[in-house]
DRENDO-1510 file (C-alpha; in Angstrom, 1 decimal, always signed):
<recs>
REC; n; res; u; v; w
REC; 1; MET; +15.0; +19.1; +15.9 .
REC; 2; VAL; +16.7; +19.5; +12.5 .
REC; 3; ILE; +15.9; +22.6; +10.5 .
REC; 4; GLY; +16.8; +21.7; +7.0 .
REC; 5; GLY; +16.2; +25.0; +5.2 .
REC; 6; LEU; +14.7; +28.5; +5.4 .
REC; 7; THR; +13.0; +30.6; +2.7 .
REC; 8; LYS; +13.4; +34.1; +4.1 .
REC; 9; LEU; +10.5; +35.7; +2.3 .
REC; 10; THR; +7.3; +34.3; +0.8 .
REC; 11; LEU; +4.1; +35.9; -0.3 .
REC; 12; LEU; +2.5; +32.5; -1.2 .
REC; 13; ASP; +2.9; +30.1; +1.7 .
REC; 14; TYR; +0.9; +31.9; +4.3 .
REC; 15; PRO; -2.5; +33.2; +2.9 .
REC; 16; GLY; -2.7; +37.0; +3.3 .
REC; 17; LEU; +0.6; +37.4; +5.2 .
REC; 18; VAL; +4.2; +38.3; +4.4 .
REC; 19; ALA; +6.1; +35.4; +5.8 .
REC; 20; CYS; +9.1; +33.1; +5.9 .
REC; 21; THR; +9.1; +29.4; +5.6 .
REC; 22; VAL; +11.0; +26.9; +7.9 .
REC; 23; PHE; +11.7; +23.5; +6.5 .
REC; 24; PHE; +12.1; +20.6; +8.9 .
REC; 25; SER; +14.1; +17.5; +8.0 .
REC; 26; GLY; +12.5; +14.0; +8.3 .
REC; 27; CYS; +9.2; +12.5; +7.3 .
REC; 28; ASN; +7.3; +9.3; +8.1 .
REC; 29; PHE; +5.7; +9.1; +4.6 .
REC; 30; ARG; +7.3; +8.1; +1.3 .
REC; 31; CYS; +5.0; +9.7; -1.2 .
REC; 32; PRO; +6.6; +9.0; -4.6 .
REC; 33; PHE; +5.7; +12.4; -6.0 .
REC; 34; CYS; +7.2; +14.3; -3.1 .
REC; 35; HIS; +9.6; +17.0; -4.4 .
REC; 36; ASN; +11.3; +17.5; -1.0 .
REC; 37; ARG; +13.5; +14.4; -1.3 .
REC; 38; PRO; +16.6; +16.1; +0.4 .
REC; 39; LEU; +14.4; +16.7; +3.5 .
REC; 40; VAL; +12.8; +13.2; +3.4 .
REC; 41; LEU; +15.7; +11.1; +2.4 .
REC; 42; PRO; +18.9; +13.3; +2.8 .
REC; 43; ARG; +22.1; +12.0; +1.4 .
REC; 44; SER; +25.3; +12.3; +3.5 .
REC; 45; GLY; +26.4; +15.9; +3.7 .
REC; 46; GLU; +23.5; +17.1; +1.6 .
REC; 47; LEU; +21.7; +19.2; +4.2 .
REC; 48; GLN; +23.3; +22.2; +5.9 .
REC; 49; PRO; +21.0; +22.5; +9.0 .
REC; 50; ILE; +20.2; +25.8; +10.5 .
REC; 51; SER; +20.5; +26.1; +14.2 .
REC; 52; ARG; +17.4; +27.1; +16.3 .
REC; 53; GLN; +19.3; +30.1; +17.6 .
REC; 54; ALA; +20.2; +31.2; +14.1 .
REC; 55; LEU; +16.5; +31.0; +13.1 .
REC; 56; LEU; +15.4; +33.0; +16.1 .
REC; 57; ASP; +18.1; +35.6; +15.5 .
REC; 58; PHE; +16.9; +36.0; +11.9 .
REC; 59; LEU; +13.3; +36.4; +13.1 .
REC; 60; ARG; +14.2; +39.0; +15.6 .
REC; 61; SER; +15.9; +40.9; +12.8 .
REC; 62; ARG; +12.7; +40.8; +10.7 .
REC; 63; GLN; +10.3; +41.9; +13.4 .
REC; 64; GLY; +8.0; +44.5; +11.8 .
REC; 65; LYS; +8.9; +43.3; +8.3 .
REC; 66; LEU; +7.4; +39.8; +8.4 .
REC; 67; ASP; +4.0; +38.9; +9.7 .
REC; 68; GLY; +4.1; +35.1; +9.9 .
REC; 69; VAL; +6.2; +31.9; +10.0 .
REC; 70; CYS; +5.3; +28.7; +8.0 .
REC; 71; LEU; +6.5; +25.5; +9.6 .
REC; 72; THR; +6.7; +22.8; +6.9 .
REC; 73; GLY; +8.8; +19.9; +6.0 .
REC; 74; GLY; +9.4; +17.0; +5.8 .
REC; 75; GLU; +6.9; +16.6; +8.6 .
REC; 76; PRO; +7.2; +19.2; +11.5 .
REC; 77; THR; +5.1; +17.3; +14.0 .
REC; 78; LEU; +7.7; +14.5; +14.3 .
REC; 79; TRP; +9.8; +16.9; +16.4 .
REC; 80; ASP; +9.0; +17.0; +20.1 .
REC; 81; GLY; +10.3; +20.6; +20.4 .
REC; 82; LEU; +7.8; +22.0; +17.9 .
REC; 83; PRO; +5.5; +23.4; +20.6 .
REC; 84; ALA; +8.3; +25.2; +22.4 .
REC; 85; LEU; +9.5; +26.7; +19.1 .
REC; 86; ALA; +6.0; +27.9; +18.1 .
REC; 87; GLU; +5.7; +29.4; +21.6 .
REC; 88; GLU; +8.8; +31.4; +20.9 .
REC; 89; LEU; +7.6; +32.5; +17.5 .
REC; 90; HIS; +4.4; +33.8; +19.1 .
REC; 91; ALA; +6.4; +35.6; +21.8 .
REC; 92; LEU; +8.3; +37.4; +18.9 .
REC; 93; GLY; +4.9; +38.6; +17.5 .
REC; 94; TYR; +4.6; +36.2; +14.6 .
REC; 95; ARG; +1.6; +34.3; +13.5 .
REC; 96; VAL; +2.3; +30.6; +12.9 .
REC; 97; LYS; +1.1; +28.4; +10.0 .
REC; 98; LEU; +1.7; +24.6; +10.2 .
REC; 99; ASP; +1.9; +22.3; +7.2 .
REC; 100; THR; +1.3; +18.7; +8.1 .
REC; 101; ASN; +0.5; +15.3; +6.7 .
REC; 102; GLY; -1.8; +14.7; +9.7 .
REC; 103; SER; +0.1; +11.6; +11.0 .
REC; 104; ASN; +0.6; +12.9; +14.5 .
REC; 105; PRO; -2.9; +14.0; +15.8 .
REC; 106; ALA; -1.6; +14.1; +19.4 .
REC; 107; MET; +1.0; +16.8; +18.5 .
REC; 108; LEU; -1.6; +18.6; +16.3 .
REC; 109; GLY; -4.1; +18.6; +19.1 .
REC; 110; GLN; -1.5; +20.0; +21.6 .
REC; 111; LEU; -0.6; +22.8; +19.2 .
REC; 112; ILE; -4.3; +23.7; +18.8 .
REC; 113; ASP; -5.2; +23.4; +22.5 .
REC; 114; ARG; -2.4; +25.6; +23.5 .
REC; 115; GLY; -3.1; +28.2; +21.0 .
REC; 116; LEU; +0.3; +27.8; +19.3 .
REC; 117; VAL; -0.9; +27.7; +15.6 .
REC; 118; ASP; -3.0; +30.2; +13.8 .
REC; 119; TYR; -3.5; +28.3; +10.5 .
REC; 120; VAL; -3.1; +24.7; +9.5 .
REC; 121; ALA; -2.7; +23.3; +5.9 .
REC; 122; MET; -3.1; +19.5; +6.0 .
REC; 123; ASP; -2.2; +17.3; +3.1 .
REC; 124; ILE; -4.9; +14.8; +2.1 .
REC; 125; LYS; -3.0; +12.3; +0.1 .
REC; 126; ASN; -6.0; +10.4; -1.6 .
REC; 127; ALA; -9.3; +8.6; -0.9 .
REC; 128; PRO; -9.1; +6.3; +2.1 .
REC; 129; SER; -9.1; +3.2; -0.1 .
REC; 130; ARG; -5.8; +4.3; -1.7 .
REC; 131; TYR; -4.2; +6.2; +1.1 .
REC; 132; ALA; -1.4; +3.8; +2.0 .
REC; 133; GLN; -0.5; +3.2; -1.6 .
REC; 134; THR; -0.2; +6.9; -2.2 .
REC; 135; CYS; +2.0; +7.4; +0.9 .
REC; 136; GLY; +4.5; +4.8; -0.3 .
REC; 137; GLY; +3.0; +1.9; +1.6 .
REC; 138; VAL; +2.8; +3.7; +4.9 .
REC; 139; GLU; -0.3; +2.6; +6.9 .
REC; 140; MET; -1.4; +5.6; +8.9 .
REC; 141; LEU; -5.0; +6.3; +7.8 .
REC; 142; PRO; -6.5; +6.1; +11.4 .
REC; 143; GLN; -4.1; +8.9; +12.5 .
REC; 144; VAL; -4.9; +11.0; +9.5 .
REC; 145; GLU; -8.7; +10.6; +10.1 .
REC; 146; GLU; -8.2; +11.7; +13.7 .
REC; 147; SER; -6.3; +14.7; +12.6 .
REC; 148; VAL; -9.1; +15.6; +10.0 .
REC; 149; ALA; -11.7; +15.3; +12.7 .
REC; 150; ARG; -9.6; +17.4; +15.1 .
REC; 151; LEU; -9.3; +20.2; +12.6 .
REC; 152; ARG; -13.0; +20.2; +11.7 .
REC; 153; ALA; -14.0; +20.3; +15.3 .
REC; 154; GLY; -11.6; +23.1; +16.4 .
REC; 155; PRO; -11.3; +26.8; +16.4 .
REC; 156; VAL; -8.2; +27.1; +14.1 .
REC; 157; PRO; -8.7; +28.1; +10.4 .
REC; 158; PHE; -7.5; +25.4; +8.2 .
REC; 159; GLU; -7.3; +24.0; +4.6 .
REC; 160; PHE; -7.1; +20.6; +3.1 .
REC; 161; ARG; -5.1; +20.1; -0.1 .
REC; 162; THR; -4.2; +17.2; -2.4 .
REC; 163; THR; -1.3; +17.0; -4.7 .
REC; 164; VAL; -2.6; +14.9; -7.7 .
REC; 165; ALA; -0.6; +12.8; -10.2 .
REC; 166; HIS; -0.7; +9.7; -12.3 .
REC; 167; PRO; -1.3; +6.9; -11.5 .
REC; 168; PHE; -2.7; +7.7; -8.0 .
REC; 169; HIS; -5.7; +10.1; -8.6 .
REC; 170; THR; -8.7; +9.4; -10.8 .
REC; 171; PRO; -12.2; +10.9; -10.8 .
REC; 172; GLU; -13.4; +7.9; -8.9 .
REC; 173; THR; -10.9; +8.3; -6.1 .
REC; 174; MET; -11.5; +12.0; -5.9 .
REC; 175; ALA; -15.3; +11.5; -5.6 .
REC; 176; GLN; -14.6; +9.1; -2.7 .
REC; 177; LEU; -12.3; +11.8; -1.2 .
REC; 178; GLY; -15.0; +14.4; -1.7 .
REC; 179; ARG; -17.5; +12.2; +0.2 .
REC; 180; TRP; -15.0; +11.9; +3.1 .
REC; 181; LEU; -14.4; +15.6; +3.4 .
REC; 182; GLN; -17.9; +16.7; +2.4 .
REC; 183; GLY; -18.7; +20.3; +3.6 .
REC; 184; THR; -15.0; +21.4; +3.9 .
REC; 185; GLU; -14.8; +25.2; +3.2 .
REC; 186; ARG; -11.2; +25.4; +2.0 .
REC; 187; TYR; -10.0; +22.5; -0.2 .
REC; 188; PHE; -7.4; +22.7; -3.0 .
REC; 189; LEU; -6.1; +20.4; -5.7 .
REC; 190; GLN; -2.4; +21.0; -6.6 .
REC; 191; PRO; -0.9; +19.5; -9.7 .
REC; 192; PHE; +2.3; +17.4; -9.3 .
REC; 193; VAL; +5.3; +19.0; -10.9 .
REC; 194; ASP; +8.3; +16.8; -11.5 .
REC; 195; SER; +11.3; +18.5; -9.9 .
REC; 196; GLY; +13.7; +15.9; -11.1 .
REC; 197; ASP; +14.6; +14.9; -7.6 .
REC; 198; LEU; +11.7; +12.9; -6.2 .
REC; 199; VAL; +11.2; +10.5; -3.3 .
REC; 200; GLY; +10.0; +7.8; -5.7 .
REC; 201; ALA; +9.5; +7.0; -9.4 .
REC; 202; GLY; +6.8; +6.2; -11.9 .
REC; 203; VAL; +4.8; +9.4; -11.3 .
REC; 204; THR; +3.7; +11.7; -14.1 .
REC; 205; PRO; +1.8; +15.0; -14.2 .
REC; 206; LEU; -1.9; +15.3; -15.2 .
REC; 207; THR; -3.1; +17.3; -18.2 .
REC; 208; GLN; -5.3; +20.3; -17.8 .
REC; 209; ASP; -8.3; +18.4; -18.9 .
REC; 210; GLU; -7.5; +15.6; -16.4 .
REC; 211; LEU; -7.1; +18.2; -13.6 .
REC; 212; GLN; -10.5; +19.7; -14.4 .
REC; 213; ALA; -12.0; +16.2; -14.4 .
REC; 214; LEU; -10.7; +15.7; -10.9 .
REC; 215; LEU; -12.1; +19.1; -9.7 .
REC; 216; ALA; -15.5; +18.2; -11.2 .
REC; 217; ALA; -15.5; +14.9; -9.3 .
REC; 218; VAL; -14.8; +16.7; -6.0 .
REC; 219; ARG; -17.2; +19.7; -6.3 .
REC; 220; PRO; -20.5; +17.9; -5.8 .
REC; 221; PHE; -19.3; +17.3; -2.2 .
REC; 222; ILE; -17.0; +20.3; -1.7 .
REC; 223; PRO; -18.5; +23.1; -3.8 .
REC; 224; ALA; -15.7; +25.5; -2.9 .
REC; 225; ALA; -12.9; +23.2; -4.1 .
REC; 226; LYS; -10.3; +25.0; -6.3 .
REC; 227; LEU; -7.3; +24.2; -8.4 .
REC; 228; ARG; -4.2; +25.9; -7.2 .
REC; 229; GLY; -0.7; +26.3; -8.7 .
REC; 230; ILE; -1.7; +26.2; -12.4 .
</recs>
């Protein structure tokens, strides 16, 4: 398990809670618009990993001040030690939020079945017809669909979210996505912002009018869909 970063305080990452965010290194997707390139494709000496013990020591020092811990990446579910860490976080009194790309439904199911996560935010990259292309050529749609079904059938509160950018997202693809996720209660569109240090290239932000057009394409199927981060 490689912990590649820690944000010690966030009021945004865990809905309704004061939290910290733990960043795990490594990801099995290569989404061109990903702004966490140092976690996905780290260069030699670029990361300064945080030890598990240092993380737990920090969290012990913040008991009573922080309410939750966000586990994000990279992709946290790639690490076999994730359930044990989540168990330790709960033992310290923290609520646990997982950010995931949904590529490891077995790990997601284990976390849910053992009561080790309290909220899940799953990235939905695009409509099924363009999923692999949007993930940088990675073919994992069956696993993603299994994770979607697992969340929709289970007891844990969750949200789906899509980061949208040229040239991957159009009103047509978003309508297809809406049909796939029809009836979802919490769904967010997030605009791509160019950090200058991306996993890929050839990606550009959408205009406000284009974002509104994508939202309009989704809402017939997901009426509660919202734009976030604008």
